[in-house]
C-alpha positions in Angstrom: 29.9 7.4 9.0 28.6 11.1 9.0 27.8 12.9 12.3 24.0 13.7 12.2 22.5 16.9 13.0 20.3 15.0 15.7 23.0 14.3 18.0 23.3 17.9 18.9 20.3 18.0 21.4 22.2 15.7 23.9 25.3 17.7 23.6 23.3 20.9 23.8 21.7 20.1 27.1 25.0 20.0 28.7 26.4 23.0 27.3 26.7 26.1 29.5 26.4 29.4 27.6 27.9 32.3 29.6 28.0 35.2 27.3 25.3 37.8 28.3 22.4 35.6 27.6 19.7 36.6 30.3 18.6 39.5 28.4 19.0 37.9 25.0 19.1 40.6 22.5 19.2 44.4 21.8 16.0 45.7 23.3 15.9 48.1 20.1 16.3 45.3 17.4 13.9 43.9 15.1 10.0 44.2 15.9 9.7 42.8 19.4 6.5 43.4 21.2 3.1 42.2 21.9 1.4 42.2 18.4 -0.9 39.5 17.4 0.0 37.0 14.8 -0.9 37.9 11.2 -3.4 36.1 9.2 -1.8 33.5 6.8 -2.5 30.3 4.8 -0.3 27.6 3.5 -0.9 28.3 -0.1 -0.9 32.1 -0.5 1.0 34.0 -3.3 4.3 35.2 -1.7 6.0 36.0 -5.1 8.7 38.6 -4.1 8.9 37.6 -0.4 12.5 36.4 0.9 12.4 34.7 4.2 15.8 34.4 6.1 16.1 31.0 8.0 18.9 30.4 10.7 19.9 26.8 10.7 22.7 24.5 11.8 25.6 23.3 9.2 24.0 19.7 9.3 20.4 20.3 8.8 18.7 17.4 7.9 17.4 16.5 4.5 13.7 17.0 5.6 13.8 20.6 6.1 15.6 21.4 2.9 13.0 19.4 1.2 10.2 21.6 2.9 12.0 24.9 1.9 12.2 23.8 -1.7 8.4 22.6 -1.8 7.3 25.9 -0.3 9.1 28.0 -2.8 7.5 26.0 -5.6 4.1 26.5 -3.9 4.1 30.1 -3.0 6.7 31.9 -4.9 8.6 32.8 -1.8 12.3 32.6 -1.6 14.2 30.9 1.4 17.6 32.4 2.2 19.5 30.1 4.7 21.9 31.6 6.9 24.1 28.6 8.2 25.9 28.5 11.7 29.0 26.3 12.3 29.2 24.1 15.5 28.8 24.9 18.2 25.5 25.9 16.5 23.8 27.1 19.6 26.4 29.4 21.0 27.1 30.7 17.7 23.6 31.4 17.0 23.1 33.0 20.5 25.9 35.2 19.9 24.5 36.8 16.9 20.9 36.9 18.6 22.6 39.2 21.3 23.4 41.8 18.6 19.8 42.2 18.0 19.7 40.7 14.6 16.6 38.6 13.9 15.8 36.0 11.2 12.4 35.2 9.9 12.5 31.7 10.8 15.1 29.7 12.9 15.6 25.9 13.6 16.7 25.9 17.0 16.6 24.1 20.5 13.2 23.6 21.8 14.2 23.1 25.5 13.2 25.8 28.1 16.9 26.3 29.1 17.3 27.5 25.6 14.0 29.3 25.0 14.6 31.6 28.0 17.7 32.8 26.7 15.7 34.3 23.6 13.3 36.2 26.0 10.6 34.5 24.0 7.5 36.5 25.3 9.3 39.7 23.8 11.0 38.1 20.7 9.1 35.1 19.5 5.6 34.7 18.4 3.4 32.6 20.7 2.0 29.9 18.8 -0.2 28.1 21.1 -3.6 28.6 19.2 -2.3 27.2 16.0 -3.9 23.9 14.7 -0.4 22.2 14.5 0.3 22.5 18.4 -3.0 20.5 19.0 -2.0 17.8 16.7 1.4 17.1 18.3 2.0 13.8 19.5 4.3 12.3 22.0 3.4 14.9 24.5 5.4 17.6 22.5 2.6 20.2 23.2 3.6 20.2 26.7 7.4 19.7 26.5 8.7 21.1 23.3 9.2 25.0 22.8 7.1 25.5 25.9 8.0 28.5 28.2 5.5 29.9 30.9 2.9 28.0 29.5 3.1 29.2 26.0 4.2 27.3 22.8 6.8 29.0 20.7 7.8 26.5 18.0 6.5 23.8 15.4 8.4 20.4 16.4 8.8 18.7 13.2 11.1 15.8 14.6 10.2 13.2 17.2 12.1 13.4 20.6 15.5 11.8 20.8 15.0 8.6 23.0 17.9 7.2 24.9 18.2 3.6 25.1 20.3 0.5 24.7 20.9 -0.5 21.1 21.9 -4.3 21.3 23.1 -6.6 18.7 20.4 -9.5 18.5 22.8 -11.9 16.9 25.5 -11.5 19.5 23.4 -11.8 22.4 21.4 -14.8 21.0 24.8 -16.5 20.4 25.7 -16.4 24.0 22.1 -17.2 25.1 21.4 -13.7 26.5 18.6 -11.2 26.6 18.8 -7.6 26.7 19.2 -5.9 30.0 16.4 -3.8 31.4 18.2 -2.3 34.4 21.6 -1.8 35.8 21.9 -5.2 37.6 21.0 -6.8 34.3 23.5 -4.8 32.4 26.2 -6.1 34.8 25.2 -9.6 34.4 25.2 -9.4 30.5 28.6 -7.8 30.6 29.9 -10.6 32.9 28.6 -13.3 30.7 29.7 -11.9 27.4 33.2 -11.5 28.8 33.1 -15.2 29.6 31.4 -16.6 26.6 32.4 -14.1 23.9 35.6 -12.5 24.9 36.3 -11.2 21.3 33.2 -8.7 21.6 33.3 -5.6 23.6 29.8 -5.6 25.9 29.8 -2.0 25.6 31.4 1.0 23.5 31.5 4.6 24.4 33.3 7.4 22.7 35.6 9.1 25.2 37.7 10.8 22.5 34.5 12.5 21.2 33.2 12.9 24.8 29.6 13.9 24.0 28.4 10.3 23.9 29.5 9.5 27.4 26.6 11.5 28.7 23.9 9.2 27.6 24.3 6.3 29.9 24.2 8.5 33.0 21.0 10.2 31.5 19.6 6.6 31.1 20.4 5.6 34.7 19.2 8.5 36.4 15.9 8.5 34.5 14.1 6.6 37.3 14.9 9.3 39.9 14.1 12.1 37.5 10.7 10.7 36.9 10.2 10.0 40.5 10.5 13.9 41.2 14.4 14.7 41.3 14.0 16.6 38.0 11.2 19.0 39.5 13.2 19.3 42.7 16.3 20.5 40.8 14.3 23.0 38.7 12.9 24.5 41.8 16.0 24.5 44.0 14.5 21.8 46.3 17.1 19.2 45.3 20.7 19.2 44.3 22.9 17.3 41.7 24.7 15.8 44.5 21.5 13.7 45.2 22.6 10.1 45.7 20.6 9.0 42.5 22.9 11.2 40.4 26.1 10.2 42.3 25.1 6.5 42.0 24.6 6.8 38.2 28.2 8.1 37.9 29.5 5.4 40.3 27.8 2.8 38.1 29.4 4.2 34.9 33.0 4.0 36.8 32.3 0.5 37.8 31.4 -0.7 34.4 34.6 0.9 33.3 36.5 -0.9 36.1 34.9 -4.2 35.4 36.2 -4.1 31.7 32.5 -3.8 30.3 33.5 -1.0 27.8 35.9 -0.8 24.7 39.5 -0.8 25.6 40.1 2.4 23.8 37.3 4.2 25.9 39.3 7.3 26.4 39.9 7.7 22.7 37.1 6.0 21.1 34.8 8.0 18.5 31.3 8.1 17.6 32.0 6.9 14.0 33.9 3.8 15.2 31.2 3.0 17.8 28.6 2.8 15.1 30.9 0.9 12.8 32.0 -1.8 15.3 28.5 -2.2 16.7 27.0 -2.7 13.1 29.7 -5.2 12.5 29.0 -7.3 15.5 32.2 -6.4 17.3 30.3 -4.5 20.0 27.4 -6.0 21.8 25.7 -2.9 23.2 25.7 0.8 22.8 23.9 3.5 25.0 22.6 5.8 22.1 19.8 8.1 20.9 17.4 7.4 18.2 19.4 9.8 16.1 21.8 6.9 15.3 19.0 5.1 13.3 19.6 7.3 10.2 23.3 6.4 10.2 22.6 2.7 10.5 19.8 2.9 7.5 22.6 4.4 5.4 25.4 2.2 6.4 23.6 -1.4 6.6 20.1 -0.8 5.4 16.6 -1.3 7.2 16.7 -5.1 6.3 19.9 -5.7 8.1 18.9 -3.6 11.0 15.9 -5.4 11.8 17.7 -8.7 11.5 20.6 -7.7 13.8 19.5 -4.6 15.9 17.3 -4.2 18.9 16.4 -1.4 21.2 15.7 -1.7 24.9 14.6 0.9 27.6 17.1 0.8 30.5 17.5 2.6 33.7 18.7 1.9 37.2 15.8 -0.3 38.3 13.2 -0.3 35.8 13.0 -0.2 32.0 12.3 3.6 31.7 13.5 5.3 28.8 14.9 9.0 29.0 14.1 11.4 26.3 14.8 14.9 25.1 13.0 17.3 22.7 15.0 18.2 19.6 14.9 21.3 17.3 11.7 23.2 16.4 11.2 25.9 13.9 10.6 29.2 15.8 9.1 32.4 14.5 11.0 35.4 15.7 9.1 39.0 15.7 10.8 41.1 13.1 8.5 43.9 12.8 8.1 43.3 8.8 4.4 42.4 8.7 4.6 40.9 5.2 7.7 38.7 6.0 5.9 37.6 9.4 2.9 36.7 7.4 5.0 34.5 5.0 6.8 33.1 7.9 3.5 31.9 9.4 2.4 30.6 6.0 5.4 28.3 6.0 4.7 26.9 9.4 1.0 26.2 8.2 2.7 24.6 5.1 5.4 22.6 7.0 2.5 21.2 9.2 0.0 20.5 6.5 0.2 18.2 3.4 3.8 18.8 2.8 4.8 17.3 6.2 4.3 13.8 5.0 6.9 14.1 2.5 9.1 15.6 5.3 8.4 12.4 7.3 9.1 10.1 4.2 12.6 11.9 3.6 13.5 11.8 7.3 12.4 8.2 7.6 10.9 8.9 10.9 7.7 8.7 13.1 5.5 11.6 12.4 5.0 14.2 15.3 1.7 15.4 14.2 -1.6 13.4 14.1 -2.9 12.5 10.7 0.4 11.3 9.1 1.8 7.8 8.4 5.0 6.3 9.5 7.1 5.2 6.7 7.9 1.6 6.1 11.8 2.3 6.1 11.4 3.2 10.0 13.6 0.2 11.4 11.9 -2.0 14.1 14.3 -0.9 16.8 13.8 2.8 16.2 9.9 2.0 16.3 10.3 0.2 19.6 12.1 3.7 20.9 9.0 5.6 19.8 6.7 3.2 21.2 8.2 3.9 24.7 6.9 7.4 24.4 3.4 6.1 23.9 2.9 3.8 26.7 4.7 0.7 25.4 7.3 1.3 27.9 7.5 3.7 30.6 9.5 7.0 29.5 10.8 10.2 31.5 11.4 13.7 29.6 14.8 15.1 30.6 13.2 18.9 30.7 15.8 20.8 32.6 15.1 24.6 33.3 18.8 25.5 33.5 22.2 24.2 32.4 24.4 22.0 34.2 27.8 22.8 32.8 30.0 21.0 30.1 28.9 17.4 31.5 31.2 15.7 28.7 34.2 17.3 30.2 33.0 16.3 33.6 32.7 12.8 32.2 36.2 12.5 30.6 37.7 13.5 34.1 35.6 10.6 35.6 36.8 8.1 33.0 40.5 9.5 33.2 40.2 9.2 37.0 40.9 12.8 37.6 37.5 13.3 39.2 35.5 11.2 41.5 31.7 10.7 41.0 31.0 13.0 44.0 33.3 15.7 42.5 31.4 15.4 39.0 28.0 15.8 40.7 29.6 18.9 42.6 30.7 20.4 39.3 27.1 19.7 37.9 25.5 21.4 40.9 28.0 24.5 40.7 27.2 24.9 37.2 23.6 24.6 37.7 23.4 27.3 40.4 25.3 29.7 38.4 23.1 29.1 35.2 19.9 29.2 37.3 20.7 32.4 38.9 22.0 34.1 35.7 18.7 33.3 34.0 16.6 34.3 37.0 15.0 30.8 37.7 12.5 31.3 40.6 13.9 29.8 43.8 17.5 30.6 43.2 
């Protein structure tokens, strides 16, 4: 199974990028400044204009479809500049040279936006129609910095939850757990009733997936105010809620709830064994849906796969914003006009085709969710609309290479308290580097 673009947000949230990012760019580069947005329309004639777009090497098909349709409609040309993994750090390295694209598909979290010095280097899109049309609270959470909106978000947030095999749980007379205590109960029952199936699978070999369950378990505390406390330096990562989530992960390992090859397991094997019914549950993000649609199809997914919100005490779903399309200031008025025309085109009638190609819920009002969206994925999206409680993960700074810390926890070389201390040390360093108030 292929690695999807959408897995990047969770990995990116934990990446600590240290190379001269506070200023984010050569002050003489491009056309940065405070000039207003140009006038533009989605169907204007743009023959002879070429727009450079920065993107990852695993950009999803929906974006490519939009680029092609935009070229056909307006006569403009899209020149893609592709960055290899690690996408974010490679893009930011080039950004610091002063080079600017006309558009970029980049992370929408505040911790990344601040590295771009958005007030100087990006156009504020707050007054655009598509911002008001955003669903899932994205107008307040995605590409927002200092009260301004700097991006068009076309993908729904990545929702973290427990994907479970309906047939495996039903065969043992079990229902999906909604909290940590229930997870322990289901694990113990499965080991007793169906020892040939791993209750949980995590990919310690790939590392990045091991962050997801802690994100889920601390969602209750973050929603309760811990996240705001961290962002304002009124709380610390050594808070009991964080330490307890790490202790809970370690206990699940000690109790034999995970796959036997936890230390070397891979994302690809996680998805393969879960789809085959050899794993009962996986903590994952909604990005896995596209892989499952390709490997087993929607009909099979609806029959065998379910999704459940889960946190320490309540069925609260943690979620994170994904990529947005941002419009840097280049100083070339004609290209800036064309770039805004693309944003209007992408959020207009062309957006339904993007949604259909992506097989996702629309992030803008006025569009239809395709029938190919699996029921489990739909349940995760419903968590963002009041069907289940939810909590955004909106951290204003970085907390270090969390996958590396989790690897040490799994290997027994770091305790939960030491991992929490590492998170705090990285957080303080990052917050000071970017000038976060209160640090």
